[in-house]
C-alpha positions as CSV (number, residue, x, y, z in Angstrom):
1,M,-43.9,-92.5,-147.8
2,T,-44.1,-95.5,-145.4
3,F,-47.6,-96.6,-144.3
4,N,-48.1,-98.5,-141.1
5,L,-51.1,-100.8,-141.1
6,P,-53.8,-100.0,-138.6
7,Q,-53.6,-102.0,-135.2
8,D,-56.4,-103.1,-132.8
9,I,-58.9,-102.8,-135.6
10,H,-61.6,-104.8,-133.9
11,N,-61.7,-102.2,-131.2
12,R,-61.8,-99.2,-133.5
13,P,-64.7,-97.8,-135.5
14,V,-65.4,-98.0,-139.2
15,T,-66.7,-94.8,-140.8
16,V,-68.9,-94.5,-143.9
17,I,-69.1,-91.2,-145.7
18,G,-72.5,-90.7,-147.4
19,A,-75.9,-92.3,-146.1
20,G,-77.4,-92.9,-149.4
21,T,-78.6,-96.0,-151.0
22,L,-75.3,-97.8,-150.8
23,G,-73.7,-95.9,-148.0
24,R,-76.4,-97.2,-145.4
25,R,-75.9,-100.7,-146.7
26,I,-72.2,-100.6,-146.4
27,A,-72.5,-99.3,-142.8
28,M,-74.9,-102.0,-141.9
29,M,-72.6,-104.7,-143.2
30,F,-69.8,-103.3,-140.9
31,A,-72.1,-103.4,-138.0
32,T,-72.5,-107.2,-138.1
33,R,-69.4,-108.0,-135.8
34,G,-70.6,-106.1,-132.8
35,G,-68.5,-103.0,-133.3
36,L,-69.1,-99.3,-133.8
37,V,-69.8,-97.8,-137.2
38,R,-70.2,-94.0,-137.8
39,L,-72.3,-93.0,-140.8
40,Y,-71.6,-89.4,-141.9
41,D,-74.0,-87.3,-144.0
42,L,-74.7,-83.6,-144.1
43,S,-78.4,-84.2,-144.4
44,A,-80.2,-84.9,-141.1
45,E,-83.1,-86.5,-143.1
46,Q,-80.8,-88.8,-144.9
47,R,-79.1,-89.8,-141.8
48,E,-82.4,-90.6,-140.1
49,Q,-83.8,-92.6,-143.1
50,A,-80.4,-94.6,-143.2
51,L,-80.6,-95.4,-139.4
52,T,-84.1,-96.5,-139.7
53,Y,-83.2,-98.8,-142.6
54,I,-80.2,-100.2,-140.6
55,R,-82.3,-100.7,-137.4
56,D,-85.1,-102.6,-139.4
57,T,-82.6,-104.7,-141.4
58,L,-79.5,-105.5,-139.4
59,P,-80.8,-108.1,-137.1
60,A,-81.9,-110.5,-139.9
61,V,-78.6,-109.9,-141.7
62,V,-76.6,-110.8,-138.6
63,D,-78.3,-114.1,-138.4
64,T,-76.9,-115.1,-141.7
65,I,-73.4,-114.5,-140.6
66,E,-71.5,-117.0,-138.5
67,G,-70.5,-115.4,-135.3
68,G,-72.4,-112.2,-136.2
69,R,-73.4,-109.7,-133.5
70,V,-75.5,-106.6,-133.8
71,G,-73.3,-103.6,-133.6
72,T,-74.0,-99.9,-133.2
73,V,-74.4,-97.4,-136.0
74,D,-74.4,-93.8,-135.1
75,G,-75.2,-90.9,-137.5
76,A,-72.8,-88.1,-137.6
77,A,-73.0,-84.5,-138.9
78,D,-69.4,-83.5,-138.1
79,L,-66.8,-85.1,-140.2
80,T,-63.8,-84.8,-138.0
81,E,-65.7,-86.3,-135.2
82,A,-67.0,-89.1,-137.6
83,V,-63.5,-90.3,-138.6
84,A,-61.8,-90.1,-135.2
85,N,-59.8,-93.1,-134.5
86,A,-61.4,-95.0,-137.4
87,W,-59.3,-97.8,-138.8
88,L,-61.2,-97.8,-142.1
89,V,-63.1,-94.9,-143.8
90,V,-65.3,-95.8,-146.8
91,E,-66.3,-92.9,-149.1
92,A,-69.8,-93.5,-150.7
93,I,-70.6,-89.9,-152.1
94,P,-71.9,-89.1,-155.6
95,E,-69.9,-90.2,-158.8
96,R,-68.3,-86.7,-159.2
97,L,-64.5,-86.5,-159.5
98,D,-64.2,-83.0,-158.1
99,L,-66.1,-84.1,-155.0
100,K,-64.0,-87.2,-154.6
101,T,-60.8,-85.3,-154.9
102,Q,-61.9,-82.8,-152.4
103,I,-63.2,-85.3,-149.7
104,F,-60.1,-87.5,-150.1
105,G,-57.8,-84.5,-149.5
106,E,-59.7,-83.6,-146.4
107,L,-59.7,-87.2,-145.1
108,D,-56.0,-87.3,-145.6
109,R,-55.6,-84.3,-143.4
110,I,-58.0,-85.2,-140.5
111,T,-57.8,-88.9,-140.2
112,A,-55.2,-90.9,-138.1
113,P,-52.0,-91.7,-139.9
114,D,-52.9,-95.4,-140.2
115,T,-56.5,-95.0,-141.3
116,I,-57.2,-96.8,-144.5
117,L,-59.0,-94.7,-147.1
118,A,-61.4,-96.5,-149.4
119,S,-63.7,-95.4,-152.2
120,N,-66.9,-97.1,-153.1
121,S,-66.7,-95.4,-156.5
122,S,-68.4,-97.5,-159.2
123,S,-66.5,-96.2,-162.1
124,Y,-63.6,-94.0,-161.0
125,A,-60.2,-95.5,-160.2
126,S,-58.9,-94.1,-157.0
127,A,-55.7,-93.0,-158.9
128,E,-57.9,-90.4,-160.4
129,F,-58.6,-88.5,-157.2
130,I,-55.6,-88.7,-155.0
131,S,-53.9,-85.4,-156.1
132,E,-54.4,-83.9,-152.7
133,V,-53.6,-86.9,-150.7
134,S,-50.1,-86.9,-149.2
135,T,-50.0,-90.5,-148.4
136,P,-51.5,-92.3,-151.5
137,E,-50.3,-95.6,-150.1
138,R,-53.3,-95.8,-147.9
139,V,-55.9,-95.2,-150.7
140,L,-57.7,-97.8,-152.7
141,N,-61.1,-98.7,-154.3
142,A,-63.4,-100.9,-152.2
143,H,-66.6,-101.0,-154.5
144,F,-69.6,-102.6,-153.0
145,Y,-72.5,-103.9,-155.1
146,M,-75.9,-104.0,-153.3
147,P,-75.4,-105.8,-149.9
148,P,-77.0,-107.6,-148.1
149,Q,-78.4,-109.2,-151.4
150,Q,-75.2,-108.8,-153.4
151,N,-72.2,-109.1,-151.0
152,A,-69.3,-109.3,-153.5
153,L,-67.0,-106.2,-153.6
154,D,-63.9,-105.3,-155.8
155,L,-60.7,-104.1,-154.2
156,M,-58.3,-102.2,-156.5
157,S,-55.1,-100.5,-155.9
158,S,-54.6,-96.8,-156.6
159,G,-51.2,-97.7,-158.1
160,H,-49.7,-96.7,-154.9
161,T,-51.6,-98.8,-152.3
162,D,-49.6,-100.6,-149.8
163,R,-49.8,-104.4,-150.5
164,G,-50.5,-104.9,-146.8
165,I,-53.8,-103.1,-147.0
166,L,-55.2,-105.4,-149.7
167,D,-54.0,-108.4,-147.9
168,L,-55.6,-107.2,-144.7
169,L,-58.9,-106.5,-146.3
170,L,-59.0,-109.8,-148.2
171,A,-58.6,-111.4,-144.9
172,E,-60.9,-109.4,-142.8
173,L,-63.9,-108.5,-144.9
174,P,-65.2,-112.0,-145.1
175,G,-65.9,-111.8,-141.3
176,Y,-68.4,-109.1,-142.1
177,G,-70.4,-111.3,-144.5
178,L,-68.5,-109.8,-147.5
179,F,-66.7,-111.5,-150.4
180,P,-63.8,-109.3,-151.5
181,F,-62.1,-109.9,-155.0
182,E,-59.0,-108.2,-156.2
183,A,-58.8,-106.4,-159.5
184,R,-55.3,-107.1,-160.4
185,A,-54.9,-104.4,-163.0
186,Q,-56.5,-101.0,-163.3
187,S,-59.9,-101.4,-164.9
188,T,-62.7,-98.8,-165.3
189,G,-65.7,-100.7,-164.0
190,F,-63.4,-103.0,-162.1
191,I,-64.5,-106.6,-162.6
192,F,-68.2,-107.6,-162.6
193,N,-69.3,-104.0,-163.1
194,R,-67.4,-103.7,-166.3
195,V,-69.4,-106.5,-167.8
196,W,-72.7,-105.3,-166.1
197,A,-72.1,-101.9,-167.8
198,A,-72.2,-103.5,-171.2
199,V,-75.4,-105.4,-170.4
200,K,-77.0,-102.4,-168.8
201,R,-76.0,-100.2,-171.9
202,E,-77.5,-102.7,-174.4
203,A,-80.8,-103.0,-172.4
204,L,-81.1,-99.2,-172.4
205,A,-80.4,-99.1,-176.2
206,V,-83.1,-101.5,-177.1
207,V,-85.6,-99.3,-175.1
208,A,-84.1,-96.1,-176.6
209,E,-84.7,-97.6,-180.2
210,G,-88.2,-98.4,-179.4
211,V,-87.8,-102.2,-179.7
212,T,-89.2,-102.9,-176.2
213,T,-90.2,-101.3,-173.0
214,P,-88.4,-101.5,-169.6
215,R,-91.2,-103.7,-168.1
216,E,-91.3,-106.0,-171.0
217,F,-87.4,-106.3,-171.1
218,D,-87.3,-107.1,-167.4
219,A,-90.2,-109.7,-167.7
220,M,-88.3,-111.5,-170.6
221,M,-85.0,-111.3,-168.7
222,K,-86.7,-112.9,-165.6
223,V,-88.1,-115.7,-167.7
224,N,-84.8,-116.5,-169.4
225,T,-82.4,-116.0,-166.5
226,H,-84.6,-116.8,-163.6
227,S,-83.5,-113.6,-161.9
228,P,-86.0,-112.3,-159.3
229,V,-85.2,-108.7,-160.4
230,G,-84.8,-107.0,-164.0
231,I,-82.1,-104.8,-165.2
232,F,-84.4,-101.7,-165.2
233,E,-85.6,-102.5,-161.6
234,L,-81.9,-102.6,-160.5
235,M,-81.2,-99.3,-162.1
236,D,-84.2,-97.8,-160.3
237,Q,-82.7,-99.2,-157.0
238,V,-79.4,-97.7,-157.6
239,G,-80.7,-94.3,-158.7
240,L,-81.0,-93.1,-162.3
241,D,-78.8,-90.0,-161.6
242,V,-76.0,-92.4,-160.4
243,V,-76.4,-94.7,-163.5
244,L,-76.3,-91.7,-165.8
245,D,-73.1,-90.2,-164.0
246,I,-71.4,-93.8,-164.6
247,E,-72.4,-93.8,-168.3
248,E,-71.1,-90.2,-168.8
249,H,-67.7,-91.4,-167.3
250,Y,-67.6,-94.4,-169.6
251,A,-68.4,-92.2,-172.5
252,A,-65.7,-89.6,-171.8
253,E,-63.3,-92.5,-171.9
254,N,-64.8,-94.0,-174.9
255,P,-66.4,-91.5,-177.2
256,H,-67.5,-94.2,-179.6
257,L,-70.2,-95.5,-177.2
258,P,-73.8,-95.0,-178.5
259,E,-75.7,-91.9,-177.3
260,G,-79.1,-93.5,-177.0
261,P,-78.6,-95.1,-173.5
262,R,-77.4,-91.8,-172.0
263,R,-80.2,-89.9,-173.9
264,I,-83.0,-92.0,-172.2
265,L,-81.3,-91.7,-168.8
266,R,-81.1,-87.9,-169.2
267,E,-84.8,-87.7,-170.1
268,Y,-85.6,-89.4,-166.7
269,V,-83.1,-87.5,-164.7
270,E,-84.1,-84.1,-166.1
271,A,-87.8,-84.8,-165.1
272,G,-86.7,-85.7,-161.6
273,N,-87.6,-89.3,-161.9
274,L,-84.6,-90.9,-160.3
275,G,-86.0,-94.3,-159.4
276,K,-87.1,-95.8,-156.0
277,K,-85.7,-92.8,-154.0
278,T,-88.2,-90.4,-155.7
279,G,-91.0,-92.8,-156.2
280,Q,-90.7,-92.8,-160.0
281,G,-88.1,-94.0,-162.4
282,F,-88.6,-96.7,-165.0
283,Y,-91.4,-98.1,-162.6
284,D,-93.9,-96.2,-160.6
285,Y,-93.4,-97.1,-157.0
286,A,-96.7,-95.5,-156.1
287,E,-98.5,-98.2,-157.8
288,A,-100.0,-101.2,-156.0
289,P,-97.9,-104.4,-156.3
290,A,-99.0,-106.4,-159.4
């Protein structure tokens, strides 16, 4: 089918589906040019927490962007209302293929014909969840890292994506303080995340084998790389349930990957210790700062 690029995009909203750790950050970045962003989530508590985070963080982020202006972010509980007239919808829901297939089928039915549909999936290629989409030309991956600290993102075609969409996003996203890079071939994990997955997996392996502890590994990493944050701290920020979902996906594609990293993640997830969002992960966030 023919896809017509969205027009008048600076006067149309952006919608983000999912108000979790990344969804709220993505919504905030799209609110740095003075426009309207709608943030959809079924959980009223999640929406309120996200809006509080954005309200507290957005002004300082806008100050770092040339020409930036504080925009409006509205929480939404109705999906149809949330996506009305949006030029871009970014999905940021959990890493489950069935959920992504379902939401993209629904978005395809209820959005304007020229709305771009992007997935923030950190491991699934959009080609894997477009079976219920009638216009796959408007679907792609737009994978964000951890804005506003890590503002790079991967853009990757679904295999059907209209070339004009990629060119439009490559040109427009820097205006929101973002740095898009195109994955020029389908790649599980995209560009940076593919390499990060290998580093993260080996860090988990040395802990699973009893060689070191999460805290000691992070301390050593900070000494050697001058990084302000360790790998285990970063996993806690993302959410250990999300990290485990991603690792399970990699293992499904490559059964030869070691079991140890996934085993240690399962132990934490099954205990309900998911990282910062639950107050306990590899680190205890109820502790006083060192």
